[in-house]
PDB file of N, CA, C and O in Angstrom:
ATOM      1  N   MET A   1      10.643 -21.874  -8.196  1.00  0.00           N
ATOM      2  CA  MET A   1      10.061 -21.166  -7.204  1.00  0.00           C
ATOM      3  C   MET A   1       8.316 -20.985  -7.424  1.00  0.00           C
ATOM      4  O   MET A   1       7.768 -20.889  -8.523  1.00  0.00           O
ATOM      5  N   ASN A   2       7.696 -20.970  -6.225  1.00  0.00           N
ATOM      6  CA  ASN A   2       6.404 -20.798  -6.432  1.00  0.00           C
ATOM      7  C   ASN A   2       5.765 -19.331  -6.197  1.00  0.00           C
ATOM      8  O   ASN A   2       6.233 -18.591  -5.332  1.00  0.00           O
ATOM      9  N   ARG A   3       4.839 -19.004  -6.888  1.00  0.00           N
ATOM     10  CA  ARG A   3       4.746 -17.495  -6.996  1.00  0.00           C
ATOM     11  C   ARG A   3       3.497 -17.317  -6.462  1.00  0.00           C
ATOM     12  O   ARG A   3       2.670 -18.210  -6.648  1.00  0.00           O
ATOM     13  N   HIS A   4       3.168 -16.262  -5.783  1.00  0.00           N
ATOM     14  CA  HIS A   4       1.806 -16.137  -5.169  1.00  0.00           C
ATOM     15  C   HIS A   4       1.532 -14.503  -5.406  1.00  0.00           C
ATOM     16  O   HIS A   4       2.484 -13.729  -5.505  1.00  0.00           O
ATOM     17  N   THR A   5       0.320 -14.109  -5.477  1.00  0.00           N
ATOM     18  CA  THR A   5      -0.077 -12.770  -5.048  1.00  0.00           C
ATOM     19  C   THR A   5      -1.073 -12.694  -3.772  1.00  0.00           C
ATOM     20  O   THR A   5      -1.900 -13.544  -3.441  1.00  0.00           O
ATOM     21  N   PHE A   6      -0.843 -11.712  -3.271  1.00  0.00           N
ATOM     22  CA  PHE A   6      -1.747 -11.299  -2.181  1.00  0.00           C
ATOM     23  C   PHE A   6      -2.498  -9.906  -2.652  1.00  0.00           C
ATOM     24  O   PHE A   6      -1.807  -9.141  -3.325  1.00  0.00           O
ATOM     25  N   PRO A   7      -3.631  -9.575  -2.403  1.00  0.00           N
ATOM     26  CA  PRO A   7      -4.475  -8.823  -3.113  1.00  0.00           C
ATOM     27  C   PRO A   7      -4.737  -7.717  -2.031  1.00  0.00           C
ATOM     28  O   PRO A   7      -5.717  -7.984  -1.335  1.00  0.00           O
ATOM     29  N   LEU A   8      -4.218  -6.750  -1.774  1.00  0.00           N
ATOM     30  CA  LEU A   8      -4.431  -5.736  -0.699  1.00  0.00           C
ATOM     31  C   LEU A   8      -5.776  -4.540  -1.314  1.00  0.00           C
ATOM     32  O   LEU A   8      -5.750  -3.920  -2.377  1.00  0.00           O
ATOM     33  N   ASP A   9      -6.534  -4.519  -0.572  1.00  0.00           N
ATOM     34  CA  ASP A   9      -7.702  -3.611  -0.823  1.00  0.00           C
ATOM     35  C   ASP A   9      -7.538  -2.012  -0.195  1.00  0.00           C
ATOM     36  O   ASP A   9      -8.096  -1.454   0.750  1.00  0.00           O
ATOM     37  N   GLN A  10      -6.624  -1.607  -1.062  1.00  0.00           N
ATOM     38  CA  GLN A  10      -6.273  -0.067  -0.633  1.00  0.00           C
ATOM     39  C   GLN A  10      -7.341   1.000  -0.282  1.00  0.00           C
ATOM     40  O   GLN A  10      -7.003   2.102   0.150  1.00  0.00           O
ATOM     41  N   ALA A  11      -8.599   0.665  -0.471  1.00  0.00           N
ATOM     42  CA  ALA A  11      -9.483   1.628   0.127  1.00  0.00           C
ATOM     43  C   ALA A  11     -10.238   1.249   1.296  1.00  0.00           C
ATOM     44  O   ALA A  11     -11.268   1.842   1.616  1.00  0.00           O
ATOM     45  N   THR A  12      -9.689   0.141   2.036  1.00  0.00           N
ATOM     46  CA  THR A  12      -9.592  -0.134   3.364  1.00  0.00           C
ATOM     47  C   THR A  12      -8.339   0.012   4.331  1.00  0.00           C
ATOM     48  O   THR A  12      -8.256   0.388   5.500  1.00  0.00           O
ATOM     49  N   HIS A  13      -7.541  -0.357   3.553  1.00  0.00           N
ATOM     50  CA  HIS A  13      -5.915  -0.813   3.913  1.00  0.00           C
ATOM     51  C   HIS A  13      -5.016  -0.254   3.538  1.00  0.00           C
ATOM     52  O   HIS A  13      -4.980  -0.360   2.312  1.00  0.00           O
ATOM     53  N   ASP A  14      -4.093   0.407   3.969  1.00  0.00           N
ATOM     54  CA  ASP A  14      -2.767   0.974   3.036  1.00  0.00           C
ATOM     55  C   ASP A  14      -1.868  -0.335   3.092  1.00  0.00           C
ATOM     56  O   ASP A  14      -1.040  -0.629   2.230  1.00  0.00           O
ATOM     57  N   PHE A  15      -2.142  -1.055   4.196  1.00  0.00           N
ATOM     58  CA  PHE A  15      -0.769  -2.081   4.236  1.00  0.00           C
ATOM     59  C   PHE A  15      -1.130  -3.273   4.793  1.00  0.00           C
ATOM     60  O   PHE A  15      -2.296  -3.475   5.133  1.00  0.00           O
ATOM     61  N   ILE A  16      -0.076  -4.269   4.956  1.00  0.00           N
ATOM     62  CA  ILE A  16      -0.486  -5.645   5.615  1.00  0.00           C
ATOM     63  C   ILE A  16       0.853  -5.614   6.233  1.00  0.00           C
ATOM     64  O   ILE A  16       1.905  -5.304   5.674  1.00  0.00           O
ATOM     65  N   GLU A  17       0.657  -6.017   7.607  1.00  0.00           N
ATOM     66  CA  GLU A  17       2.101  -6.241   8.618  1.00  0.00           C
ATOM     67  C   GLU A  17       2.455  -7.750   7.867  1.00  0.00           C
ATOM     68  O   GLU A  17       1.697  -8.615   7.426  1.00  0.00           O
ATOM     69  N   LEU A  18       3.797  -7.674   7.920  1.00  0.00           N
ATOM     70  CA  LEU A  18       4.498  -8.844   7.446  1.00  0.00           C
ATOM     71  C   LEU A  18       4.479 -10.205   8.096  1.00  0.00           C
ATOM     72  O   LEU A  18       4.673 -11.287   7.541  1.00  0.00           O
ATOM     73  N   HIS A  19       4.170  -9.936   9.558  1.00  0.00           N
ATOM     74  CA  HIS A  19       4.015 -11.421  10.326  1.00  0.00           C
ATOM     75  C   HIS A  19       2.630 -11.877   9.670  1.00  0.00           C
ATOM     76  O   HIS A  19       2.519 -13.021   9.229  1.00  0.00           O
ATOM     77  N   ASN A  20       1.619 -10.997   9.618  1.00  0.00           N
ATOM     78  CA  ASN A  20       0.096 -11.406   9.329  1.00  0.00           C
ATOM     79  C   ASN A  20      -0.040 -11.881   7.965  1.00  0.00           C
ATOM     80  O   ASN A  20      -0.914 -12.672   7.613  1.00  0.00           O
ATOM     81  N   LEU A  21       0.972 -11.308   7.097  1.00  0.00           N
ATOM     82  CA  LEU A  21       0.843 -11.644   5.769  1.00  0.00           C
ATOM     83  C   LEU A  21       1.488 -13.213   5.818  1.00  0.00           C
ATOM     84  O   LEU A  21       0.966 -14.100   5.142  1.00  0.00           O
ATOM     85  N   LEU A  22       2.461 -13.433   6.526  1.00  0.00           N
ATOM     86  CA  LEU A  22       2.994 -15.035   6.461  1.00  0.00           C
ATOM     87  C   LEU A  22       1.667 -15.999   7.082  1.00  0.00           C
ATOM     88  O   LEU A  22       1.393 -17.141   6.713  1.00  0.00           O
ATOM     89  N   LYS A  23       1.092 -15.353   7.909  1.00  0.00           N
ATOM     90  CA  LYS A  23       0.132 -16.135   8.776  1.00  0.00           C
ATOM     91  C   LYS A  23      -0.972 -16.613   8.040  1.00  0.00           C
ATOM     92  O   LYS A  23      -1.241 -17.787   7.788  1.00  0.00           O
ATOM     93  N   LEU A  24      -1.742 -15.337   7.639  1.00  0.00           N
ATOM     94  CA  LEU A  24      -2.818 -15.646   6.415  1.00  0.00           C
ATOM     95  C   LEU A  24      -2.203 -16.437   5.165  1.00  0.00           C
ATOM     96  O   LEU A  24      -2.899 -17.358   4.737  1.00  0.00           O
ATOM     97  N   LEU A  25      -1.515 -16.296   4.806  1.00  0.00           N
ATOM     98  CA  LEU A  25      -1.071 -17.572   3.291  1.00  0.00           C
ATOM     99  C   LEU A  25      -0.844 -18.603   3.803  1.00  0.00           C
ATOM    100  O   LEU A  25      -0.770 -19.489   2.951  1.00  0.00           O
ATOM    101  N   GLY A  26      -0.620 -19.113   5.253  1.00  0.00           N
ATOM    102  CA  GLY A  26      -0.144 -20.306   5.958  1.00  0.00           C
ATOM    103  C   GLY A  26       1.106 -20.765   5.776  1.00  0.00           C
ATOM    104  O   GLY A  26       1.317 -21.974   5.684  1.00  0.00           O
ATOM    105  N   PHE A  27       2.095 -19.840   5.703  1.00  0.00           N
ATOM    106  CA  PHE A  27       3.615 -20.086   5.293  1.00  0.00           C
ATOM    107  C   PHE A  27       4.119 -20.098   6.713  1.00  0.00           C
ATOM    108  O   PHE A  27       5.297 -20.354   6.960  1.00  0.00           O
ATOM    109  N   ALA A  28       3.146 -19.795   7.740  1.00  0.00           N
ATOM    110  CA  ALA A  28       3.594 -19.925   9.536  1.00  0.00           C
ATOM    111  C   ALA A  28       2.126 -20.238  10.018  1.00  0.00           C
ATOM    112  O   ALA A  28       1.135 -19.551   9.769  1.00  0.00           O
ATOM    113  N   PRO A  29       2.170 -21.412  10.761  1.00  0.00           N
ATOM    114  CA  PRO A  29       1.149 -21.755  11.591  1.00  0.00           C
ATOM    115  C   PRO A  29       0.128 -20.815  12.516  1.00  0.00           C
ATOM    116  O   PRO A  29      -1.082 -20.868  12.733  1.00  0.00           O
ATOM    117  N   SER A  30       1.276 -19.863  12.988  1.00  0.00           N
ATOM    118  CA  SER A  30       0.742 -18.723  14.232  1.00  0.00           C
ATOM    119  C   SER A  30       1.380 -17.496  13.802  1.00  0.00           C
ATOM    120  O   SER A  30       2.284 -17.513  12.966  1.00  0.00           O
ATOM    121  N   GLY A  31       1.048 -16.672  14.216  1.00  0.00           N
ATOM    122  CA  GLY A  31       1.555 -14.886  14.157  1.00  0.00           C
ATOM    123  C   GLY A  31       3.039 -15.142  14.805  1.00  0.00           C
ATOM    124  O   GLY A  31       4.067 -14.681  14.309  1.00  0.00           O
ATOM    125  N   GLY A  32       2.986 -16.123  16.248  1.00  0.00           N
ATOM    126  CA  GLY A  32       4.413 -16.169  16.911  1.00  0.00           C
ATOM    127  C   GLY A  32       5.476 -16.965  16.208  1.00  0.00           C
ATOM    128  O   GLY A  32       6.622 -17.090  16.641  1.00  0.00           O
ATOM    129  N   ALA A  33       4.991 -17.534  15.012  1.00  0.00           N
ATOM    130  CA  ALA A  33       5.723 -18.765  14.175  1.00  0.00           C
ATOM    131  C   ALA A  33       6.336 -17.518  13.116  1.00  0.00           C
ATOM    132  O   ALA A  33       7.522 -17.231  12.954  1.00  0.00           O
ATOM    133  N   ALA A  34       5.332 -16.988  12.566  1.00  0.00           N
ATOM    134  CA  ALA A  34       5.801 -15.975  11.498  1.00  0.00           C
ATOM    135  C   ALA A  34       6.610 -15.329  12.210  1.00  0.00           C
ATOM    136  O   ALA A  34       7.739 -15.333  11.720  1.00  0.00           O
ATOM    137  N   LYS A  35       6.496 -14.627  13.410  1.00  0.00           N
ATOM    138  CA  LYS A  35       7.594 -13.565  13.748  1.00  0.00           C
ATOM    139  C   LYS A  35       8.935 -14.329  14.055  1.00  0.00           C
ATOM    140  O   LYS A  35      10.006 -13.792  13.774  1.00  0.00           O
ATOM    141  N   ALA A  36       8.892 -15.465  14.577  1.00  0.00           N
ATOM    142  CA  ALA A  36      10.178 -16.148  14.506  1.00  0.00           C
ATOM    143  C   ALA A  36      10.925 -16.303  13.432  1.00  0.00           C
ATOM    144  O   ALA A  36      12.152 -16.329  13.520  1.00  0.00           O
ATOM    145  N   MET A  37      10.292 -16.425  12.298  1.00  0.00           N
ATOM    146  CA  MET A  37      10.841 -16.784  10.826  1.00  0.00           C
ATOM    147  C   MET A  37      11.306 -15.348  10.531  1.00  0.00           C
ATOM    148  O   MET A  37      12.448 -15.032  10.197  1.00  0.00           O
ATOM    149  N   VAL A  38      10.545 -14.751  10.656  1.00  0.00           N
ATOM    150  CA  VAL A  38      11.312 -13.146  10.307  1.00  0.00           C
ATOM    151  C   VAL A  38      12.533 -12.947  11.242  1.00  0.00           C
ATOM    152  O   VAL A  38      13.604 -12.716  10.681  1.00  0.00           O
ATOM    153  N   ALA A  39      12.510 -13.006  12.578  1.00  0.00           N
ATOM    154  CA  ALA A  39      13.433 -12.714  13.792  1.00  0.00           C
ATOM    155  C   ALA A  39      14.805 -13.600  13.056  1.00  0.00           C
ATOM    156  O   ALA A  39      15.913 -13.066  13.084  1.00  0.00           O
ATOM    157  N   GLU A  40      14.672 -14.615  12.577  1.00  0.00           N
ATOM    158  CA  GLU A  40      16.042 -15.673  12.278  1.00  0.00           C
ATOM    159  C   GLU A  40      16.226 -15.185  10.704  1.00  0.00           C
ATOM    160  O   GLU A  40      17.034 -15.751   9.967  1.00  0.00           O
ATOM    161  N   GLY A  41      15.627 -14.385  10.381  1.00  0.00           N
ATOM    162  CA  GLY A  41      16.403 -13.687   8.668  1.00  0.00           C
ATOM    163  C   GLY A  41      16.042 -14.530   7.652  1.00  0.00           C
ATOM    164  O   GLY A  41      16.766 -14.498   6.657  1.00  0.00           O
ATOM    165  N   LEU A  42      14.995 -15.364   7.648  1.00  0.00           N
ATOM    166  CA  LEU A  42      14.559 -16.198   6.829  1.00  0.00           C
ATOM    167  C   LEU A  42      13.305 -15.943   5.654  1.00  0.00           C
ATOM    168  O   LEU A  42      12.696 -16.779   4.986  1.00  0.00           O
ATOM    169  N   VAL A  43      13.162 -14.208   5.696  1.00  0.00           N
ATOM    170  CA  VAL A  43      12.371 -13.875   4.805  1.00  0.00           C
ATOM    171  C   VAL A  43      12.794 -12.520   4.377  1.00  0.00           C
ATOM    172  O   VAL A  43      13.172 -11.649   5.161  1.00  0.00           O
ATOM    173  N   THR A  44      12.704 -12.384   3.020  1.00  0.00           N
ATOM    174  CA  THR A  44      13.326 -10.918   2.369  1.00  0.00           C
ATOM    175  C   THR A  44      12.211 -10.080   1.894  1.00  0.00           C
ATOM    176  O   THR A  44      11.263 -10.630   1.333  1.00  0.00           O
ATOM    177  N   VAL A  45      12.227  -8.989   2.037  1.00  0.00           N
ATOM    178  CA  VAL A  45      11.339  -7.559   0.901  1.00  0.00           C
ATOM    179  C   VAL A  45      12.058  -7.306   0.280  1.00  0.00           C
ATOM    180  O   VAL A  45      13.239  -7.114   0.571  1.00  0.00           O
ATOM    181  N   ASP A  46      11.492  -7.222  -0.891  1.00  0.00           N
ATOM    182  CA  ASP A  46      12.108  -6.720  -2.105  1.00  0.00           C
ATOM    183  C   ASP A  46      13.880  -6.836  -2.217  1.00  0.00           C
ATOM    184  O   ASP A  46      14.664  -5.976  -2.618  1.00  0.00           O
ATOM    185  N   GLY A  47      14.175  -8.269  -1.690  1.00  0.00           N
ATOM    186  CA  GLY A  47      15.540  -8.797  -2.126  1.00  0.00           C
ATOM    187  C   GLY A  47      16.704  -8.386  -0.992  1.00  0.00           C
ATOM    188  O   GLY A  47      17.925  -8.367  -1.148  1.00  0.00           O
ATOM    189  N   GLU A  48      15.911  -8.060   0.214  1.00  0.00           N
ATOM    190  CA  GLU A  48      16.630  -7.388   1.473  1.00  0.00           C
ATOM    191  C   GLU A  48      16.103  -8.217   2.536  1.00  0.00           C
ATOM    192  O   GLU A  48      14.896  -8.239   2.780  1.00  0.00           O
ATOM    193  N   VAL A  49      16.935  -8.888   3.168  1.00  0.00           N
ATOM    194  CA  VAL A  49      16.841  -9.778   4.641  1.00  0.00           C
ATOM    195  C   VAL A  49      15.681  -8.765   5.717  1.00  0.00           C
ATOM    196  O   VAL A  49      16.141  -7.776   6.288  1.00  0.00           O
ATOM    197  N   GLU A  50      14.933  -8.959   5.803  1.00  0.00           N
ATOM    198  CA  GLU A  50      13.870  -7.967   6.666  1.00  0.00           C
ATOM    199  C   GLU A  50      13.877  -8.738   7.833  1.00  0.00           C
ATOM    200  O   GLU A  50      13.824  -9.967   7.793  1.00  0.00           O
ATOM    201  N   ILE A  51      13.960  -7.907   9.170  1.00  0.00           N
ATOM    202  CA  ILE A  51      13.960  -8.594  10.439  1.00  0.00           C
ATOM    203  C   ILE A  51      12.895  -7.777  11.251  1.00  0.00           C
ATOM    204  O   ILE A  51      12.867  -7.947  12.470  1.00  0.00           O
ATOM    205  N   ARG A  52      12.101  -6.987  10.723  1.00  0.00           N
ATOM    206  CA  ARG A  52      11.397  -6.314  11.296  1.00  0.00           C
ATOM    207  C   ARG A  52       9.898  -6.843  11.353  1.00  0.00           C
ATOM    208  O   ARG A  52       9.187  -6.615  10.374  1.00  0.00           O
ATOM    209  N   LYS A  53       9.471  -7.408  12.240  1.00  0.00           N
ATOM    210  CA  LYS A  53       8.258  -8.411  11.941  1.00  0.00           C
ATOM    211  C   LYS A  53       7.142  -7.667  11.712  1.00  0.00           C
ATOM    212  O   LYS A  53       6.229  -8.197  11.078  1.00  0.00           O
ATOM    213  N   THR A  54       7.019  -6.476  12.120  1.00  0.00           N
ATOM    214  CA  THR A  54       5.720  -5.600  11.716  1.00  0.00           C
ATOM    215  C   THR A  54       5.830  -4.791  10.623  1.00  0.00           C
ATOM    216  O   THR A  54       5.090  -3.821  10.457  1.00  0.00           O
ATOM    217  N   ARG A  55       6.822  -5.157   9.750  1.00  0.00           N
ATOM    218  CA  ARG A  55       7.086  -4.715   8.698  1.00  0.00           C
ATOM    219  C   ARG A  55       6.029  -4.271   7.827  1.00  0.00           C
ATOM    220  O   ARG A  55       5.284  -5.158   7.412  1.00  0.00           O
ATOM    221  N   LYS A  56       5.816  -3.159   7.482  1.00  0.00           N
ATOM    222  CA  LYS A  56       4.271  -2.443   6.750  1.00  0.00           C
ATOM    223  C   LYS A  56       4.415  -2.723   4.828  1.00  0.00           C
ATOM    224  O   LYS A  56       5.026  -2.008   4.033  1.00  0.00           O
ATOM    225  N   LEU A  57       3.847  -3.632   4.618  1.00  0.00           N
ATOM    226  CA  LEU A  57       3.908  -4.204   3.003  1.00  0.00           C
ATOM    227  C   LEU A  57       2.740  -3.554   2.401  1.00  0.00           C
ATOM    228  O   LEU A  57       1.547  -3.663   2.685  1.00  0.00           O
ATOM    229  N   ARG A  58       3.411  -2.767   1.401  1.00  0.00           N
ATOM    230  CA  ARG A  58       2.436  -2.058   0.323  1.00  0.00           C
ATOM    231  C   ARG A  58       2.249  -2.743  -1.114  1.00  0.00           C
ATOM    232  O   ARG A  58       3.008  -3.627  -1.510  1.00  0.00           O
ATOM    233  N   VAL A  59       1.112  -2.227  -1.897  1.00  0.00           N
ATOM    234  CA  VAL A  59       1.359  -2.659  -3.101  1.00  0.00           C
ATOM    235  C   VAL A  59       2.604  -2.230  -4.026  1.00  0.00           C
ATOM    236  O   VAL A  59       3.117  -1.120  -4.163  1.00  0.00           O
ATOM    237  N   GLY A  60       2.981  -3.684  -4.720  1.00  0.00           N
ATOM    238  CA  GLY A  60       4.169  -3.171  -5.343  1.00  0.00           C
ATOM    239  C   GLY A  60       5.213  -3.975  -4.704  1.00  0.00           C
ATOM    240  O   GLY A  60       6.110  -4.386  -5.440  1.00  0.00           O
ATOM    241  N   GLN A  61       5.253  -4.293  -3.360  1.00  0.00           N
ATOM    242  CA  GLN A  61       6.416  -5.189  -2.778  1.00  0.00           C
ATOM    243  C   GLN A  61       6.339  -6.806  -3.056  1.00  0.00           C
ATOM    244  O   GLN A  61       5.283  -7.394  -3.293  1.00  0.00           O
ATOM    245  N   VAL A  62       7.581  -7.403  -2.990  1.00  0.00           N
ATOM    246  CA  VAL A  62       7.788  -8.632  -2.957  1.00  0.00           C
ATOM    247  C   VAL A  62       8.511  -8.975  -1.779  1.00  0.00           C
ATOM    248  O   VAL A  62       9.516  -8.428  -1.327  1.00  0.00           O
ATOM    249  N   VAL A  63       7.664 -10.270  -1.195  1.00  0.00           N
ATOM    250  CA  VAL A  63       8.119 -11.193  -0.264  1.00  0.00           C
ATOM    251  C   VAL A  63       8.693 -12.335  -0.729  1.00  0.00           C
ATOM    252  O   VAL A  63       8.366 -12.888  -1.779  1.00  0.00           O
ATOM    253  N   ARG A  64       9.624 -12.744   0.094  1.00  0.00           N
ATOM    254  CA  ARG A  64      10.453 -14.372  -0.574  1.00  0.00           C
ATOM    255  C   ARG A  64      10.561 -14.925   0.739  1.00  0.00           C
ATOM    256  O   ARG A  64      10.963 -14.271   1.702  1.00  0.00           O
ATOM    257  N   VAL A  65      10.248 -15.977   0.784  1.00  0.00           N
ATOM    258  CA  VAL A  65      10.448 -17.288   2.036  1.00  0.00           C
ATOM    259  C   VAL A  65      10.558 -18.542   1.455  1.00  0.00           C
ATOM    260  O   VAL A  65       9.636 -19.191   0.959  1.00  0.00           O
ATOM    261  N   ALA A  66      12.127 -18.962   1.565  1.00  0.00           N
ATOM    262  CA  ALA A  66      12.605 -20.159   0.985  1.00  0.00           C
ATOM    263  C   ALA A  66      12.053 -20.150  -0.415  1.00  0.00           C
ATOM    264  O   ALA A  66      12.378 -19.150  -1.056  1.00  0.00           O
ATOM    265  N   ASP A  67      11.359 -20.952  -0.990  1.00  0.00           N
ATOM    266  CA  ASP A  67      11.074 -21.092  -2.324  1.00  0.00           C
ATOM    267  C   ASP A  67       9.718 -20.878  -2.940  1.00  0.00           C
ATOM    268  O   ASP A  67       9.186 -21.476  -3.875  1.00  0.00           O
ATOM    269  N   GLU A  68       9.177 -19.642  -2.013  1.00  0.00           N
ATOM    270  CA  GLU A  68       7.925 -18.940  -2.030  1.00  0.00           C
ATOM    271  C   GLU A  68       8.107 -17.243  -2.400  1.00  0.00           C
ATOM    272  O   GLU A  68       8.697 -16.459  -1.656  1.00  0.00           O
ATOM    273  N   GLU A  69       7.477 -16.879  -3.689  1.00  0.00           N
ATOM    274  CA  GLU A  69       7.554 -15.486  -3.623  1.00  0.00           C
ATOM    275  C   GLU A  69       6.120 -15.125  -3.964  1.00  0.00           C
ATOM    276  O   GLU A  69       5.378 -15.553  -4.848  1.00  0.00           O
ATOM    277  N   ILE A  70       5.896 -13.996  -2.787  1.00  0.00           N
ATOM    278  CA  ILE A  70       4.632 -13.332  -2.731  1.00  0.00           C
ATOM    279  C   ILE A  70       4.731 -11.901  -3.003  1.00  0.00           C
ATOM    280  O   ILE A  70       5.504 -11.198  -2.353  1.00  0.00           O
ATOM    281  N   SER A  71       3.849 -11.347  -4.102  1.00  0.00           N
ATOM    282  CA  SER A  71       3.708 -10.537  -4.706  1.00  0.00           C
ATOM    283  C   SER A  71       2.480  -9.586  -4.146  1.00  0.00           C
ATOM    284  O   SER A  71       1.368 -10.050  -4.395  1.00  0.00           O
ATOM    285  N   ILE A  72       2.496  -8.329  -3.430  1.00  0.00           N
ATOM    286  CA  ILE A  72       1.390  -7.440  -3.189  1.00  0.00           C
ATOM    287  C   ILE A  72       1.094  -6.842  -4.419  1.00  0.00           C
ATOM    288  O   ILE A  72       1.753  -6.372  -5.346  1.00  0.00           O
ATOM    289  N   VAL A  73      -0.328  -7.027  -4.103  1.00  0.00           N
ATOM    290  CA  VAL A  73      -1.015  -6.624  -5.693  1.00  0.00           C
ATOM    291  C   VAL A  73      -2.145  -5.536  -5.179  1.00  0.00           C
ATOM    292  O   VAL A  73      -2.495  -5.633  -4.003  1.00  0.00           O
ATOM    293  N   GLU A  74      -2.630  -4.688  -5.852  1.00  0.00           N
ATOM    294  CA  GLU A  74      -3.662  -4.057  -5.604  1.00  0.00           C
ATOM    295  C   GLU A  74      -5.207  -4.749  -5.880  1.00  0.00           C
ATOM    296  O   GLU A  74      -5.553  -5.140  -6.995  1.00  0.00           O
ATOM    297  N   LEU A  75      -5.891  -4.810  -4.914  1.00  0.00           N
ATOM    298  CA  LEU A  75      -7.397  -5.496  -5.130  1.00  0.00           C
ATOM    299  C   LEU A  75      -8.224  -4.883  -6.152  1.00  0.00           C
ATOM    300  O   LEU A  75      -8.542  -3.694  -6.166  1.00  0.00           O
ATOM    301  N   THR A  76      -8.573  -5.809  -7.056  1.00  0.00           N
ATOM    302  CA  THR A  76      -9.265  -5.166  -8.353  1.00  0.00           C
ATOM    303  C   THR A  76     -10.707  -5.567  -8.354  1.00  0.00           C
ATOM    304  O   THR A  76     -10.865  -6.676  -7.844  1.00  0.00           O
ATOM    305  N   ALA A  77     -11.947  -4.920  -8.829  1.00  0.00           N
ATOM    306  CA  ALA A  77     -13.298  -5.299  -8.761  1.00  0.00           C
ATOM    307  C   ALA A  77     -13.425  -6.342  -9.692  1.00  0.00           C
ATOM    308  O   ALA A  77     -14.515  -6.889  -9.862  1.00  0.00           O
TER     309      ALA A  77
END
């Protein structure tokens, strides 16, 4: 399993939406493709299949797509 981290700047953002995270990290070529992946049940959040495309992800949550794991972490200076 490949592990990744996504630093979230809590000073400016409380969350990132699931489809945006997948697009930003290159797991989907577009927002539409990311939404399709979620709708197909290919993504889990904290171990449970997530079908909400705009699920708000916060620090401490873990997203899995295929053999990729993404941990949402707090941005540090």
